[in-house]
N, C-alpha and C positions, 0 to 999 in steps of 0.2 A: 456155346454159340448163342448169340442174342435171338430173341423171338422176333420173327419178321411180322410186319403189320398184317400179312395175309394169314398167319397162323391162327388157329382157333382152339388149340389144345392147351389146357391149363393144368400141367402137372398131373395128368391122369383124369382130370375133370373136363367135361365138355361144356364150353361156354357159348352163349348165343353171340352173334355178331355185334349187336349193340353193346352188350356188356364188355366184350373184348375191346371194341373201339373206344369205349369210355376209359378203360384202363390205359390204353395207349395214350389217349389224350392226357390222362393224369400223369403219366410218366414224363411227357413233354413239359407239363407244367412244373414238375419237380426240377427238370433241367433249367427251366427259366427262373428258378429261385422262388417259386410260389408254394403255398401250403396245400397239402392233400391229406384228408382224413381217410383212413382205410381200415378194414376189418382185419383182426388177427384172431387166432384161436383163444387168446387170453382176454383182451379188451380191444376196443378201437383205438388206433394211434393217430396222433397229429404229426404228419410227416413233412420233412424238408430234406433237401440235399445235404448230407452230413459234411460235405467238403466246402459248402458255401456258407461262410460266417454270417452274411447278411440274411440268408434264408433261415438259418438256425435261430438268429436273433428274433425273427418273426414268430417262431414258436414261443420263445420266452415272453414276448410281448403279448401274444394272444392269450396265453395261459396265466399271465401275471405271475410267472415262475421266477424265483430267485436265480440270479445269474450263476451262482456257485453250485446249483443243483444239476448234476449231470444227466445226460440223455442217452438212452440206449440206441445203438446203431443196428438197424435191421438189414440182413443180407439175404440174397437169393441162395438157394441150395448149391448152385454151381459157381458162386463167387468165392475166391480164395481169401480166407480170413487173414492170411499173412500180409496182405497189402496194408492192413489197418494197424498192425502191431509190430513191435520190434522182433518178436519171435513167437512161434506157436509151439509150446512145449508138448511132448508126447502125451502127457496126461490130458491136456486140452483136446488133442486130436481124439483121444479115447472117449472123452465125454461127448464130443461132437458126434462121433459115430454112434454113440448110444442114444442120444437125446435130441439131435437135430435131424430134421426140422421138429421143433417143439418148444415148450415153455421153459427153456433154460437159457439164462444170460450168463456169459462168462466175462469176468473182468480180467483184462490182460494189459501189459505195458503198451501204451499208445505210441505208434510210430510218429516220428518228428514231422512227417509230411501232413499229418491230420491236424486240423485246427483244434486248439484246446478249448474253444467255446463249447464244443459238443461234450466235453468232459468236465465242465464246470471249473476249468483251469487246472485240473489234475493231470498227472502224467500217465494215467491209466485210461482205459476205454472199455465200455460194455458192449459186447457183440451178441447178437441173437439171430437165429434163422427161424422165422415163424412157419407154421404148417398150413395156415389158411390158404386155400387156392387163389383167392383174389390177391392176397398179399404177395404170394410167391410170383404170380404173373406180373404184378406191378414192379416188384423188385427186379425181376429178370429183364423186363423190357427197359426199365430205367438203367440198369447196368450196361445194357447193350448200346444205350445212347451216349455213354461216357467214353471218352477216347481210350482210357485204359481198361475198360470193361469190368471194373471192380467197384462200381458205384454202390453206395450204401445210403439208407434213408434213416436219418435221426428221427425218432418218434417216441415221445412220452405218450401217456394216455391223453385222449382228446377231450379234456375237461378243464375247467378252471382249477388252478393249483389248490391242492388240499381237499377237493371235493370228491364225490363218488365218481368212479371211472365209468365210462360208457360201454355198454355191451350190445347196443343197437345203434344204427345210423340215426334214428330219431333222437336218441340221447345227445348225440353230437350237435345236431341242429339246435337243440334247446340250450346247449352250453354256450354257443357262439351266435346269438341272434343278430349281433351287429356286423358280422362278417358276411358279405354277399357272396354270390356264386363265383365272382371274379377273384375274390380274396381267398376263398376256401372252397375247394372241390371235395365233395364227400362221396366216396364209393360205397355202394351197398354190398352187404355180404351176409345178411341174416344175423342171427344172434350168435355172439361169441360162445364157443363150446365150453372152454375151461371156466371163464367168468371172473377170475382174479389174475393179477399180473404174474409175470414169470418169476421163477426162482432165480436168485442172483448168487453166484458163487465166485468168490475172489481167488484168482490164480496169479495175480500180478506180483506176488512176493515169494513165489516158489524159490527163486534164486537167493533169497535171504533166509531160507530155511523155514518160512512160515507155511504151515499146512493149508490146504484148501479151506476157505472160510465161508460159511453161509452168512451172507449179508441180508438176504430177504427170502423167507420161505414163500413158496408159490405152488405152481402146478406140478413140479417135481419134488417129491418128498425127500427128507434126509435119508430115509432108509433106501430109497431108489438110488440116491447118489452113493451111498455106502456100498451098494452092490458093485459099483464101478470103481470107486476109490479104494475099497478094501477096508475102510473105516468111516465112521461118521465124520462129517465136516466139522471143523472147529467153529466156535462161536465168535462173534465180532469182538475185536479188541480196539483199544484207543487209536491205534495207528491205521486201522482199516480205511480203505477209500470210502468217500461219500458216494452213495448210490441213490437211485430213484426210490421214493416211497419209504425212506428210512427214518423220517422225522417221527417224533413221538406221537404227534397228532396229525392224522392224515386220513384220507378215504372217508371223510365225514359227510353225512347228510346235513341239511339245513335245520332239521328238527332235532332238538336235544335228544341224545341217545345215551343209554346206560346199559350195563350188563348185570345180570343176576344169575345165581346158581339155580340148579334144579331144586335144591333143598329150599331155597328162598321162595320159589314158586309154590311148592307144596305148602309152605307155611302161610303164604298169602291165601291159598285156597281154603285152609282151615282156620284162617284169621288168628294164627298163633304168633305171627310176626308183629313187631311194633306197628301201630297204625300209620305212622309217618312214613314207613318204608313201603307200604303197599301201593299198588298202582291206582287204587281208588281213593287214595288219601285226599286228593283235591277233587271233589265231585264236579267242579266246573270244567275240568279238563277231560279231553278225549285221549285215551292212551292205547297204543297198539303194543301188544305183548307178543313177541315172536317166540313160539315154542317149537320144540323138536318133535316131529312125528305125530303127535296127537294133542288135543286140548286136555288140560289137567282137570277139567270139570266145567260147570257153568261159569260164564264170565261175570265178574262183578260189574255193577253199574258203571257205565262210562268206559269200560274196557272191552277191547276186541282182541280175542285170541287170533293170531295169524299163524297158520301151520307152515312150518318150514321142513324140508326133507331132513331125515336123520342119517342120511348118507353123505359123507364129506364132499364127494365130487358133485353130487346133485345140489348140495347146499351152496358150494362155491359158484356153480353155474347160475344159481338163482339169486345170489346175495345182492349184487349191485342193482339189478332191475327192481328187486323188492324194495330196497331202500328208497329208490326214486319214486316208486308207487306210493309208499307210505308218506314221503315228503309231499307229494301232490294231493294226497287225501286230506291234508289239513289237520293231522293229529298234533296235539300239544307235546306229546312225549312218545318216544319209541323205546321199548325195553326189550332187550334180546336175552333169551336164555343162553347162558354160556355153554358152548359145546364141550364134549369130552376133551380132556387134556391128553390127547393121544397123537402119535406122529402123523396119522392120516389127516388130522384136523389142524395141523400146524399153520398152514397158509391161511385158513379161515380165521383161526384165533388171532393171528397177527393182524389181519385186516380189521376185524371188529374191535380188537383192543385199541388200535390206533384211532379208529372212529370214535370210540367212547372217550379217549383221552382228550379229544378236542373240546369236550364239555366238562372236564374236571377242573376243580378249583375256581 
C-alpha cells in the first residue's frame, strides 16, 4: 500500500510533518524526472526515476560519470524486485531475507522493460533496499506514485565521479555548488551510519553455473555472506559485470594520498627508514598521518598524527568525512596507516586502496 500524504509514520520511526512533507515533495520531483539527493545507511545517493532515461542521464551529467558505469536501483521494502529482473532465484530471495533492508546490492539479469541506461548498457541490473528511514519513506511514496506501484530510484553516490562519497547533506551541497534548489533537492538525514558503499554480489550468471561473485566489498562482509551462501563468494573474473566503484582508482580525496604499513610508521618514529620515505622528508610540506588507535609517539616537525578508530565498523563510518576534513585543512599529503588484512576490514581496505591508486604512477 502506498503511503498517503496524511501518514506520518516512517517504517517504525516518527517523523515531523515538515520532514514528511518534504519527502513527499521529493517523491513528486522524482516522478517529474528531476534529481533528489537522499540519505542512506551507506552514503548519500543522487537519485532519479530509474525508468526515465532522461532523468538517469541527468545523474550522469551532474556527476560527470562515464555512460558505461552502471547505477544501482534502490527499492522500498514492499516493492517486488521481480518487476526489475527476468527472474529472482531462490538464492537471491534468501539473501534478501537475510540482509534487506541493508547494505547489500544484488546483480541480477535485467528485465527487458527496464532501460539499459541504468545498467551502463549491460543486460544485468543492481538492486538494493536501503535501511535508512528517510530513504525508505521516499522510495515507498515514490513507488505509490507510479502506475504499477514498483518504482525504483537509480542512485549512485552524490559526488563528482571518482571523488570521496558524501556521508552528510552538507557534503552533497559542496559537491554540486552549480545546481540550484530547482535542479537538485537535498533531503537531510543526519550522518550515514555505515559510511562506505554497499557490498555488491553478482548472481546474474547462476544459470551459467557461475557461483555468487563478490564484485565490491562493503557493509556486508564475505563471512556474513558465507553464512547464507554456505561458502565464501567467488572473486571477480574477466566476464563479471561492470559495477559501481570497481575502477582501480576511485573514492579519492583531492590531496595526494598514500598507504603505509604499521612497520613503516614504527621505522619513521625511530628514524630507521630511508629519509626520503618519511613524512617529514620535505620540511616545507604539511602532512597528515592517519594512525589506528593511538599516536605512535611525538609527531615529527610538519606532521600531524590523526587518530582513527581501530574498529573496522567505526573506521568505515568515519573514513569519508575524515578525508573531506583533511582535504579542507590544506595538507600537502595524506598518509594512511594500512589497516589489518582481515575479513572485517575488507571494505575499508578496498576503499583506501582505490583512493591511493588515484595517485600512483
